[in-house]
N, C-alpha and C positions, 0 to 999 in steps of 0.2 A: 608433446614436443612443440616449442614455439615455431612459428613460420620462419623459413630460411630467408635471409635478407640479401645476401650477396652471392655473386657467382661462385666465389671461392668456397663459401659454406655449402652450396649445392654440390660442388665437385667433391668436397671432403666427405659429405654424407653418402654420395653415390659410391665412393671408394669403400667406405666402411661397410655399407650394407652389402655390396657385392662380394667383398672379402668374406663376410659371414656366410653368404648364400652359396658360395662357389662349390663347396663339397657336395651339397645335396641338390644342386641346381638341375642336373640332367634328370634325376628321378622325379623331382617336383613337377617339371614341365613336360615329362614324357619325351625328352630329346633322344632321338634314335640316330645311330651312325651306320645302320644297315640299309637294306633295300627300301624299307618304308621311309626313313629319313632322306635318303638320296632322292626318292621319287617326289617327296614333298618339296624339297629345295628346288629341284629342276622345274617342277610345276609352277612355283612362284616366279622363278626367273623367266620362264618361257612366256608367262603372261605379260611381262615387261618388255622383253627384247625380241620375242618371236623367233624366226628362223636363224637370227644371228647367233643364238645359243649353240647351234650345231657346229659353228666354226670354232668356237672356244676362245679362250683368252690366255695370253702368255703370262702377264704379271698382274696379279690381283692383290688389292689391299682391302681388308675388312676392318672397319672401325667398330669399337664396342663389341668385339668378337665373342665375348663371354667364354663359353666352354668349347666353341668351335663349330656350332651347328651348321652354319653356312659353309665356311671354308673347307672343313674336313670332308663334308659330303661332296662338295664340288671337286676337290682333289681326287676323291675316290672314283668319281664318274669320268674324270679326264677333261671336264669342261674348263678347268683352271690348271695351268702348267706349274706356276710358282705362286705360292700364297704367303703374304705377310699379314699377320694378325695383331691388332693392337687392342688394348683395353686399359682403362684408367685403374683397374683393380689388380693388384699383384696376385690376389687369390685366384681370380679368373684366368689370368695369364698362366699361372702354374697349373691349374686344372686342364686348360687347353693343351699345354705341352704334354701332360700326362696322357690325355686322350690321343694325341697324335702319335706318341710313342707306342701306345697299345695297338693302334691301328697300323703301325709301320709306315707312317707318313712323315715326310719332311716339310716342316713349316717354320717360318721365321716368326718368333713372337717378340713383341716390344710393348713395354708398358708406356702408354702415351695418352695424352689428352687430345681428343678429336679437334679441339680448337687451336692446337699448336703441334702440328705433326712434324716429326723429326726426319723428314724425307726431302730430297731434292725436287725441284720442279720437274714435271713431266715424267715421274717415276713409274706410273702404273697405267695399264690399259683398261682396268676395271676397278672401280671402288664400290664396295657393297656394305650393307649393314642390315641387321635384323633386330627390330625393337630397340633402337638406340637413339634416334633423333629426339625422342620425347624426354630423354634424360639430360640433354645438353642445354646449359643455361644461355649461351650466346650462339644462337643458330646462324646469325649473319656471319660471324667469324668462322664458324665451322664450315659453312658452305664455301666460303672463300678459300679455305684450306683444301677442301675436296677438289675445287677447280684448279688450284695451284699444282697439286701433286699428280693430277691426271694428265696423261699425254693427249695432244691434239687428236681428235677423232675418238677418244676414249669415252666411256660411259659410266654413269653412276646408276646403281640400282638398290633401292631400299624397300624393305617389306616390314610388316608387323608394326606399323605406326598407328596408334589409336586415333580413331576419328572422334570428333567432338560429339556428334549426334549418336554414333554407334556406341560410344562409351555410356551415354545416358540411357540408351535402350537396354544395354547389358545389365544395368542396375536392377531391372525387374526380376530376371531369373535369380540373381543373387539374393534379393529380398525373399523371393519365394522359397529358396533353399534354406535360408535362415529360419523361416517359419516351420518348415517341414523336417528340419534336422532331428529333433527328438524322436519323432516317429520312425524316421529312416534308420537311426541308430538302433532302435529297439528291434526293427525287422531284421537287420543283418547281425544283430548281437554284438554291436560295437560299443565300447566305453567311450566317454567323452574325452576330449583332449587332455593329456596329462597336465597337472597343475603348472602354470606358468612360473618362470623364475621370479624370485622375490623382487618387489618393486625396487628400482634403482640399480639392479644388478646389470652386469655388462651384457649378458645374453638377452635380458628383457629389453634393454635399450636398443641393441643392434637390430633385433628382429622387429622392433617397433618402428624402425626407420623405413620399412617398406612403403608406407603410405606417403613418404616425403620425397622419394626419388623419381616419381613420375610427375614431371613438372609441366608437360604440355599435352594437350589433345588438339588435333588439327582438323580444320576444314580443308577440303582439297585445294582450295585457292591459296591457303597459307603455304603449303608445300611448293606450289607453283611459283609463288611470289619469291620465296627464298632462293629457289633455284635460278630464277630469271635475274634477280639482283646480283647473283654471284657470276653471271656471264654465261650460264648454260643455255642451250637451245634444244629444240626437239623434245620438249618436256611433256611427260605423260603421267597422269595420276589415275589409278583405278581402285575400286574397292574389293575387299575380299572377306569372306566369312560373315554370314548373317545368322541363319539358324544353327550353324555349327558352333558359333560363338555362344549363343544362348544356351545350347545343350552343354557345352564345355564349362561355362561359368557356373551353371546350375550344379553340375556334378562336382566341380572343384570346391564350390562353397559348402556342399554337403560334407565332402571328405575332410575339409579343414576343421570340422567340428569333432572329428573322431580320432581315436588313437590309431595311427597308421597301421600298427600291427594287427588291428582287428578288422581292417577292411578286406574282405575276402577277394580272392583272385578272380572269381566269376564276375564280381562287380567291376573290377579294374578292366577286365576284358570287354565287358559290355560298354563301359564308358569310352574306352579307347577305340573300339571298332565302330561304335555308334558315331563318334566324332568324325572318323574318317569317311563314313558313309554320307554324313551330312555335309562335309567339305565338298564331296563330289556333286551333291545336289546344288549347293551354292554356286559351284563353278559352272555347271552345265546349264542351269536354269535361271538362277536369280542374278548372278553377276552381269550377264549380258543385257539384262532388262532394266535393272534398278540403278538409280544414281549412286555414285561412289560414296557420298556422304552418309548414306544410311547404314553402310557396313561397319563392322567393328574395327577392321584394319584397313589402312591405306597403303598402297604401293606407289613408289615414285621412281621414275627413270628420267634421265636427261643426258645430253651429249655435250661435249666440249668441242667447239669447232677447231 
């Protein structure tokens, strides 16, 4: 696919790709709405806001909410009282709504572009997002919108944003997995990925969009600069996941080469619990010692005066 040239093309491709991805998104990324997922989300936010988390927030807005990983888990823990969730993708908004109904949660869902939010000034006490900023073509406009809809004294908190250096480092385990995949499939008795859709088909095109929707990787100072220019203060950026990301990407790259029905449960349990264990190692040992830029993910928080 040729390079995207305009902001509108980027938005259209993001919409189309995430519509296709919505149905299987939670399974693909291991998104959990139980105790594990709640603990993960709380841990990420506590890194950013500290003891403030215990006081909770009344009105929260999540942009690029996807299937609801952040907001639905925060509603279940009581950290957020009222949640509004937006996404540019109708498919994601629909899946989020279905997840909320299954969990018995009330949430307002709106299809909206993060660069043009359909809300009044000062509408929210907290604006959050997970793995969303790197999809947005006009970050200056998006940060201005975040500042506009946030009430004075309110906070933004974003997690899961790929760091430029961390992304380059993560390429090594992916390459290693590609080289080892035939041996791994033979050991677990898995067939290769089923034949792709014929060239030019809709399914082939839409799934091929994945490599086009991630348009930014950040240095910590990039996120700080965007927040400062929009008028935010008390800006903080920290890194998250190093060895956990290497482990996770190695395993995901292996699994991507196999028929999902052939991947045994013992392997899935090993990959899942190993990832959680290494997350704790990163958090307790490496994150306090190493510079944010080296980690795979960056977390951003800032306040509106």
